[in-house]
VMD Tcl script that draws the C-alpha trace (Angstrom):
set ca {
  {88.89 48.52 68.05}
  {91.22 46.63 65.73}
  {90.85 49.37 63.11}
  {91.85 52.06 65.61}
  {94.99 50.14 66.60}
  {95.92 49.61 62.92}
  {95.42 53.32 62.16}
  {97.56 54.31 65.15}
  {100.32 51.90 64.04}
  {100.26 53.31 60.49}
  {100.46 56.88 61.79}
  {103.38 55.96 64.07}
  {105.21 54.34 61.16}
  {104.68 57.42 58.98}
  {106.13 59.69 61.67}
  {109.18 57.46 62.14}
  {109.87 57.14 58.38}
  {109.47 60.87 57.59}
  {112.90 62.49 57.27}
  {113.63 65.40 59.54}
  {115.16 68.42 57.73}
  {117.32 71.09 59.22}
  {117.47 74.75 58.35}
  {120.83 75.88 57.03}
  {122.14 79.03 55.38}
  {122.04 77.25 52.01}
  {118.20 77.28 51.96}
  {118.11 80.59 50.05}
  {117.15 82.74 53.04}
  {120.54 84.38 53.54}
  {120.13 86.89 50.67}
  {116.71 88.24 51.71}
  {116.37 91.86 52.75}
  {114.43 92.91 55.83}
  {111.47 95.26 55.30}
  {111.61 98.56 57.19}
  {108.90 100.94 58.38}
  {109.32 104.70 58.34}
  {107.18 106.85 60.63}
  {106.53 110.60 60.42}
  {104.53 112.35 63.13}
  {103.34 115.97 63.26}
  {104.19 117.06 66.81}
  {103.04 120.69 66.60}
  {101.47 122.64 63.75}
  {100.04 126.11 64.30}
  {99.52 129.05 61.97}
  {102.52 131.36 61.94}
  {104.77 128.99 63.92}
  {107.35 126.52 62.57}
  {105.94 123.03 62.01}
  {107.48 120.46 64.36}
  {107.85 116.89 63.05}
  {109.48 113.68 64.26}
  {110.78 110.95 61.95}
  {111.99 107.46 62.80}
  {112.41 104.01 61.29}
  {112.12 100.45 62.53}
  {112.50 96.88 61.32}
  {111.93 93.38 62.64}
  {115.60 93.14 63.58}
  {117.52 93.53 66.88}
  {118.95 96.92 65.86}
  {116.97 99.58 63.99}
  {118.02 100.44 60.44}
  {120.39 103.40 60.23}
  {120.10 105.68 57.25}
  {119.07 108.98 55.72}
  {115.43 110.08 55.93}
  {114.30 112.66 53.39}
  {111.51 114.85 54.76}
  {109.20 116.94 52.58}
  {106.24 119.21 53.30}
  {103.87 119.84 50.41}
  {100.72 121.91 50.01}
  {97.67 119.73 49.42}
  {94.58 120.56 47.43}
  {91.38 118.61 46.80}
  {88.97 118.87 43.92}
  {85.88 118.15 46.02}
  {85.00 117.98 49.69}
  {86.15 114.65 51.07}
  {88.26 113.90 47.99}
  {91.81 112.63 48.36}
  {94.35 115.42 48.59}
  {96.63 116.02 45.61}
  {100.21 117.03 46.35}
  {101.96 119.96 44.67}
  {105.62 120.99 44.57}
  {107.47 120.70 47.91}
  {107.43 123.76 50.17}
  {110.17 122.34 52.40}
  {112.77 119.59 51.93}
  {115.51 118.35 54.24}
  {117.43 115.14 54.90}
  {118.30 113.91 58.40}
  {120.36 110.91 59.50}
  {118.50 108.37 61.66}
  {120.47 106.15 64.04}
  {118.35 104.95 66.97}
  {115.99 107.60 68.39}
  {113.32 109.67 66.66}
  {114.81 112.72 64.94}
  {113.07 116.08 65.43}
  {112.62 118.17 62.28}
  {111.64 121.85 62.36}
  {109.86 122.98 59.22}
  {108.82 126.41 58.01}
  {106.00 128.63 59.28}
  {102.95 127.93 57.15}
  {99.68 129.77 56.49}
  {96.21 128.28 57.00}
  {95.59 125.30 54.71}
  {96.02 121.59 54.06}
  {99.47 120.02 53.93}
  {101.14 116.65 53.39}
  {104.36 115.60 55.15}
  {106.40 112.71 53.73}
  {109.43 110.79 54.98}
  {111.51 108.35 52.89}
  {114.21 106.15 54.44}
  {117.32 105.16 52.49}
  {119.14 102.63 54.72}
  {122.93 102.73 55.07}
  {123.04 98.92 54.79}
  {121.03 98.33 51.60}
  {122.07 94.66 51.51}
  {120.25 94.00 54.79}
  {117.36 96.54 54.85}
  {114.80 97.65 52.27}
  {113.87 101.34 51.89}
  {110.45 102.57 53.05}
  {108.36 105.73 53.28}
  {105.44 107.25 55.15}
  {102.98 110.07 54.54}
  {100.73 112.05 56.85}
  {98.28 114.86 56.15}
  {97.55 117.77 58.47}
  {95.60 121.04 58.47}
  {96.38 124.44 59.87}
  {93.47 126.57 61.04}
  {90.92 123.75 61.15}
  {88.56 122.69 63.91}
  {86.79 124.57 66.70}
  {89.70 126.95 67.31}
  {90.09 127.82 63.64}
  {87.76 129.45 61.18}
  {87.35 126.55 58.78}
  {84.63 126.22 56.14}
  {82.61 123.75 58.26}
  {82.55 126.10 61.29}
  {84.05 123.48 63.59}
  {81.23 120.96 63.10}
  {81.88 117.31 62.45}
  {81.24 116.19 58.87}
  {78.40 113.80 58.02}
  {76.55 114.14 61.32}
  {72.79 113.92 61.15}
  {72.71 112.83 57.52}
  {71.51 109.43 56.34}
  {72.11 107.90 59.79}
  {68.97 109.66 61.07}
  {66.96 107.79 58.43}
  {68.19 104.44 59.82}
  {67.37 105.55 63.37}
  {63.80 106.46 62.39}
  {63.36 103.25 60.39}
  {64.65 101.13 63.30}
  {62.35 102.91 65.75}
  {59.37 102.33 63.44}
  {60.19 98.62 63.14}
  {60.51 98.22 66.91}
  {57.18 100.03 67.37}
  {55.54 97.78 64.77}
  {56.91 94.70 66.56}
  {55.63 95.88 69.94}
  {52.22 96.67 68.44}
  {52.03 93.26 66.72}
  {52.90 91.37 69.91}
  {50.41 93.44 71.95}
  {47.62 92.87 69.39}
  {48.36 89.13 69.28}
  {48.24 88.79 73.06}
  {45.06 90.82 73.35}
  {43.41 88.64 70.75}
  {44.41 85.43 72.57}
  {43.01 86.70 75.87}
  {39.54 87.08 74.34}
  {39.38 83.46 73.17}
  {37.53 81.18 75.68}
  {39.50 78.15 76.85}
}
mol new
graphics top color blue
foreach p $ca { graphics top sphere $p radius 0.5 }
foreach p [lrange $ca 0 end-1] q [lrange $ca 1 end] { graphics top cylinder $p $q radius 0.2 }
display resetview
């Protein structure tokens, strides 16, 4: 009991002696820039119709960062199925000014294929906000409505996952058979 009281007294003394600091503007935090986040969303994309996009920006700050957002649409190509898309020269480029609400952007009419849309924010107040960018990929003519190379089926369905299903079923069956055999064997033993 005496040890507990001594430990409590030492802890109380340490709390009282520890100096309390205060945060001021001289701590080196005043010159830091706030990270921003740019967002690009494909609103509507159909073959033969203009692509509709929306771009916006945000930051962990009471007011959103104002600035210019450069929007590009590029054709994408992949070397193998499931490979990461590689961007080519831009098919469409424009710059819009973002203030507070998402800005709609109307792109060109595009043929069937894979595309990448990018948005890069350059803030008006570069002393307060950092620049940022975002990328999204989209396809025209894909899925059940389109005539894509996978005929509207989902990729990787029924592949190696079926093997795990069969293996799991076999293990459960073996467990049930082992328990049943063990119980049957115990019932035949006289007590």
